[in-house]
Structures are given as structure tokens and as C-alpha cells.
C-alpha positions in Angstrom: 15.8 -9.8 -9.0 18.2 -10.9 -6.1 17.8 -11.0 -2.5 18.5 -7.6 -2.1 15.3 -6.7 -4.0 12.8 -8.6 -1.5 10.2 -7.2 1.0 10.5 -8.5 4.2 8.1 -5.8 6.0 6.9 -2.5 5.3 6.6 0.6 7.5 4.9 3.5 5.9 5.2 7.1 7.0 2.6 8.6 8.6 0.2 5.5 8.8 -0.1 3.4 12.1 1.7 0.5 12.8 0.1 -2.5 10.4 -1.3 -5.9 11.2 1.0 -8.1 10.2 -0.2 -11.8 8.8 2.6 -14.3 7.7 3.0 -12.9 4.3 0.7 -9.3 4.3 1.2 -6.3 6.1 -2.4 -4.7 6.6 -3.2 -1.1 7.4 -6.0 0.6 8.5 -7.4 3.4 6.5 -10.3 3.8 8.5 -13.2 2.7 6.3 -10.7 1.2 3.9 -8.0 -1.4 4.3 -4.6 -1.1 2.4 -2.8 -4.6 1.9 0.4 -4.9 1.3 2.1 -8.4 0.1 5.3 -8.6 1.3 8.2 -11.4 0.0 7.8 -13.6 3.2 6.9 -16.5 2.5 4.9 -19.3 5.0 5.0 -23.2 5.5 3.8 -25.5 8.2 2.4 -22.3 10.0 6.3 -20.7 10.2 7.2 -17.7 8.3 11.0 -18.8 6.7 14.0 -16.7 6.0 14.5 -15.6 3.6 12.0 -13.8 1.7 11.5 -14.8 -2.3 12.3 -11.7 -4.2 9.1 -10.7 -6.3 6.9 -13.2 -4.5 4.8 -10.0 -3.4 4.2 -8.7 -6.8 3.3 -12.0 -8.4 0.8 -12.7 -5.9 -0.9 -9.6 -5.8 -1.1 -9.2 -9.8 -2.2 -13.1 -10.0 -5.3 -12.3 -7.2 -6.2 -9.1 -9.1 -6.5 -11.1 -12.3 -8.6 -13.5 -10.8 -10.7 -11.1 -8.9 -11.5 -9.9 -12.6 -12.0 -13.1 -14.1 -14.4 -14.6 -11.5 -16.1 -11.1 -10.8 -19.4 -12.8 -12.4 -19.7 -15.5 -10.1 -18.7 -13.3 -6.8 -18.5 -9.6 -5.3 -14.7 -8.8 -4.2 -13.3 -6.4 -2.2 -10.9 -4.7 -4.3 -11.1 -0.8 -4.7 -8.2 0.3 -6.2 -4.9 -1.9 -8.1 -2.9 1.0 -9.0 -0.9 3.6 -7.0 -2.3 6.4 -9.2 -5.5 5.6 -7.5 -4.5 5.4 -4.3 -5.2 8.2 -1.6 -2.7 11.2 -2.1 -0.4 10.4 1.1 0.4 7.0 0.0 2.0 8.1 -3.3 5.4 8.7 -2.0 5.7 5.1 -1.2 4.8 4.2 -4.7 7.8 2.5 -5.8 7.6 0.0 -2.6 3.8 -0.3 -3.4 3.7 -0.9 -7.1 2.1 -4.0 -7.9 2.0 -5.6 -4.6 -0.5 -3.2 -2.7 -4.3 -2.6 -3.1 -6.9 -0.3 -1.7 -9.7 -3.1 -0.1 -13.4 -2.7 1.7 -13.6 -4.0 5.0 -15.5 -7.0 5.6 -16.5 -9.2 8.7 -14.4 -12.2 7.5 -16.0 -15.5 7.6 -13.9 -17.9 10.4 -13.4 -20.7 7.8 -11.2 -21.3 4.8 -13.4 -22.6 2.0 -11.1 -25.6 0.4 -11.7 -27.1 -2.7 -10.1 -30.5 -3.9 -10.1 -32.2 -7.3 -7.0 -34.4 -6.2 -5.9 -36.1 -3.3 -2.8 -34.2 -1.7 -1.3 -32.9 1.4 -3.6 -33.3 4.3 -6.3 -34.8 2.5 -4.6 -37.4 1.4 -3.2 -38.1 4.6 -6.6 -38.3 5.8 -7.6 -40.5 3.1 -4.9 -42.8 4.2 -6.4 -42.8 7.7 -10.0 -43.4 7.5 -11.1 -43.5 3.7 -12.5 -39.7 3.8 -11.5 -35.9 3.8 -13.6 -33.6 6.2 -16.2 -36.2 6.5 -16.4 -36.6 2.8 -16.2 -40.3 1.9 -14.2 -41.3 -1.2 -14.0 -44.3 -3.0 -11.0 -47.2 -2.2 -8.0 -47.3 -3.9 -7.3 -43.9 -4.6 -3.5 -43.1 -4.9 -1.9 -39.9 -3.8 -2.4 -36.9 -6.5 -5.4 -39.4 -7.9 -8.5 -37.1 -9.6 -11.2 -37.5 -7.5 -14.7 -38.2 -9.2 -15.7 -34.6 -8.3 -14.7 -31.4 -6.7 -15.4 -31.5 -2.8 -15.7 -28.9 -0.4 -13.4 -29.4 2.7 -13.5 -26.6 4.8 -10.9 -25.7 7.4 -10.7 -23.7 11.0 -9.2 -20.4 10.7 -6.2 -20.7 13.2 -4.5 -17.0 14.2 -1.4 -19.0 15.5 -1.0 -22.6 15.8 -2.2 -24.9 13.0 -6.4 -24.9 10.7 -7.8 -27.8 11.6 -9.9 -29.5 8.8 -13.7 -29.9 9.7 -17.1 -31.2 8.4 -19.5 -29.3 6.3 -21.9 -30.1 9.3 -19.3 -28.0 11.6 -19.6 -25.2 9.2 -23.5 -25.2 9.2 -23.7 -25.5 12.7 -21.5 -22.6 13.5 -22.8 -20.3 10.6 -26.7 -22.0 9.9 -27.3 -24.3 6.8 -27.9 -21.6 4.3 -24.9 -19.8 4.9 -22.7 -22.9 4.5 -24.3 -24.6 1.5 -23.8 -21.1 -0.1 -20.1 -21.1 0.7 -19.9 -24.5 -0.4 -21.8 -24.1 -3.8 -19.7 -20.7 -4.5 -16.4 -22.7 -3.4 -16.9 -25.3 -5.6 -18.2 -23.0 -8.7 -14.7 -20.7 -8.1 -12.7 -23.7 -8.4 -14.2 -25.3 -11.4 -13.9 -22.3 -13.4 -10.2 -21.7 -12.0 -9.4 -25.6 -13.1 -10.9 -25.1 -16.4 -8.4 -22.1 -17.4 -5.4 -23.5 -15.5 -5.9 -26.5 -17.6 -6.2 -25.1 -20.5 -2.8 -23.6 -20.1 -0.8 -26.9 -18.7 -1.7 -26.5 -15.3 -3.8 -28.8 -13.2 -5.2 -27.1 -9.9 -5.1 -29.8 -7.4 -6.6 -27.9 -4.6 -7.1 -24.2 -3.8 -8.7 -22.3 -0.3 -10.7 -19.4 -0.7 -11.5 -16.7 2.2 -15.3 -14.5 2.4 -16.7 -11.8 4.4 -19.7 -10.3 4.9 -19.9 -7.0 2.8 -23.2 -5.1 3.2 -25.0 -8.2 3.8 -23.3 -10.0 1.2 -21.0 -12.9 0.7 -17.6 -11.4 -0.7 -14.8 -12.8 -2.0 -11.8 -11.4 0.1 -7.8 -11.9 0.6 -6.1 -14.0 -2.3 -7.3 -15.8 -4.8 -5.9 -19.0 -6.4 -2.4 -17.9 -6.2 0.7 -20.4 -5.5 0.9 -19.8 -2.1 -3.0 -20.6 -1.8 -3.2 -23.7 -4.3 -1.5 -26.5 -5.7 -0.5 -26.2 -9.1 0.7 -29.1 -11.0 2.1 -29.6 -14.9 -0.8 -31.5 -16.4 2.3 -33.0 -19.2 4.1 -34.9 -16.1 0.7 -35.7 -13.6 0.7 -39.7 -13.0 -1.5 -40.7 -9.9 0.7 -42.4 -7.7 3.7 -39.8 -8.1 5.1 -37.0 -6.6 3.3 -34.3 -9.3 5.3 -31.9 -10.6 4.5 -28.2 -9.0 4.5 -24.7 -9.4 3.4 -23.7 -5.7 4.7 -24.1 -2.2 5.3 -27.8 -2.4 8.9 -27.4 -3.6 9.4 -25.6 -0.4 7.4 -28.3 1.7 9.6 -31.4 0.2 12.9 -29.3 0.7 11.7 -28.7 4.5 10.6 -32.7 4.9 14.1 -33.8 3.5 16.2 -31.5 6.0 14.7 -33.1 9.0 12.8 -30.5 10.5 10.2 -31.2 13.3 7.9 -28.1 12.0 7.8 -27.0 15.8 11.3 -25.5 16.4 12.2 -22.3 14.5 13.0 -23.8 10.6 16.2 -24.0 8.8 17.2 -21.0 6.7 16.0 -21.9 2.9 19.3 -21.9 0.5 20.0 -19.9 -2.5 18.6 -22.4 -4.9 15.7 -23.1 -3.2 14.6 -19.5 -2.7 15.4 -18.9 -6.6 13.4 -22.5 -7.3 10.4 -21.5 -5.9 10.5 -17.8 -7.6 10.8 -19.4 -11.1 7.7 -21.7 -10.2 5.8 -18.7 -9.0 6.9 -16.5 -12.1 6.4 -19.5 -14.3 2.5 -20.1 -12.8 1.8 -16.7 -13.6 3.0 -16.6 -16.5 0.8 -19.7 -18.0 -2.1 -18.4 -16.4 -1.9 -15.0 -17.6 0.1 -14.9 -20.6 2.0 -12.4 -19.3 5.6 -11.9 -17.6 5.8 -11.8 -14.1 8.5 -9.5 -14.1 6.6 -7.1 -16.6 4.7 -4.2 -14.6 
């Protein structure tokens, strides 16, 4: 797969222009949504160039896999994952949509990202270094980068349309949504994380942390967006994990590390990714998919 195979953006004939997120193009079909995962990659709230060939299909297929695996814990928003089941007017774009698009129910999005952490990494590690806690959750002294936490913790964040998300406390979520809803979101987030972490570890991966998004559909809290992908999660190689060391990862950390080493200030336009970083990212995403599902990412 080469850069020429990558999908940067979509324009579907006969449909209004999509709402473009960092990596997805979302088309309003009236009572439903068509969600198309492009091959765009974001880091530090910037969309990077060039895209990662095949990334959108890997994320879509992995999310669909997890929706099915986790359906006993929480309902999800998927209606159709195969182009053959899409409305007839979309089938002319079958080659583009196949494997990277789904039809989903509309939801009233809950305005918090629901993050679960089982290990100390990223912004959680930085917060811990500053005050011994993450999102108001106190943690034992003496933990190192990549340390396993005594038990997984719920560390929500605001959902920013632009700019940076902000880690917040459980109390902030409860004040905005009510204690019962906040508690339900926390319990669901930790249950989903634990189920994902158990499966990942059976296949040689550690699920360090992940974020879920939820919405209201017909009065029920429903799982939406992407689930347990290398874009929304940190996956580490279990065999190479050592507390205090930078873990070997199968996620966006490979790109973040390159950006950090480049000297980029995270505010100006980001540097263009070199070919080896694009290919290295693609390989890591494909390997995470293979380990988790037992299938080749390149095989339909």
C-alpha cells in the first residue's frame, strides 16, 4: 500500500458537504449518519500530512469488531457496516466506502471524553509528576512512567471542538450531568476498559489507557464514535514493557515521539511526516489489528 492509495478527504455526489472532524467525514442522511474514516492522522490537536494509507479502514474494522465484542455491556450506534446494506444512492461510491464507512444512528453527544487509565502515561503521568494525582484521583507515591496502577481509574476530559481537551475531575462531570449519569459513565468506562484490557493481554498487548465517547439515543446511554483503536488508545507490547522506560507501542505514540524530537512547538503548522514515519505508523496500526482480531488488516 502506497501514499497514492490514501484517502485525505471525501466528497460524495448527491450529498451535502460533510462535517469534517480531525480524521472523519460525517454526512447527514436525515435520520442517520454516514461516518467515513479517512486516512488523516492527528496529534497534539493538529492534522498531520501526509495521511497514513489504509488507516481509516483499520480503525473502522477494529471499531466494528469491538462494538460487536462489547455489545453485552452497552448498546452502540451502528446500523450498517457493509456497503451492500447502505442506501442505494451510496453504492456508486462502494470502492471508496468499503471498509471505511458505517451508517449510524444519530445521538445527543455527551460532552465529555470518558478516559480509563490502567497505566501511567501521557498527560496522566505529567499530572502525577506535578501533584501525585490524575484528574483529582490520588495515586501512590513512587510510580514511574508506564507503571501499572493499583486499579484502573476514570479520568474524564472535556471535548473541545478546537484547541486542547482538558482533563477534569469526576466531580466536574457530576456537576454538569448529575451524579447518577456521571456514575453510570464511570462504571461503563471502567467495565469496557477492563474487558478490552483482558482481551488485549491475551494477545500480547497491554491496553495502557483509552477513551470512549457516549451519547443519548432513545433515552439510553449509547457507545458511539471509535472504540479501542490505536488512535484512541495506547497499546504496548507486553513482552517489552518495563516501568520507567518508554514502552514499545502500537499506536500514535510513535508519531508523537517523532514530533517531539523534531523540535516542533505544537502551535505552528506541524512538520511533514517523513516516509519512514508514515510506514512505521501504518505497520504498528496493522499489527495491533492483527493481534486483537486474529486477522490480517489488508484482507477484507
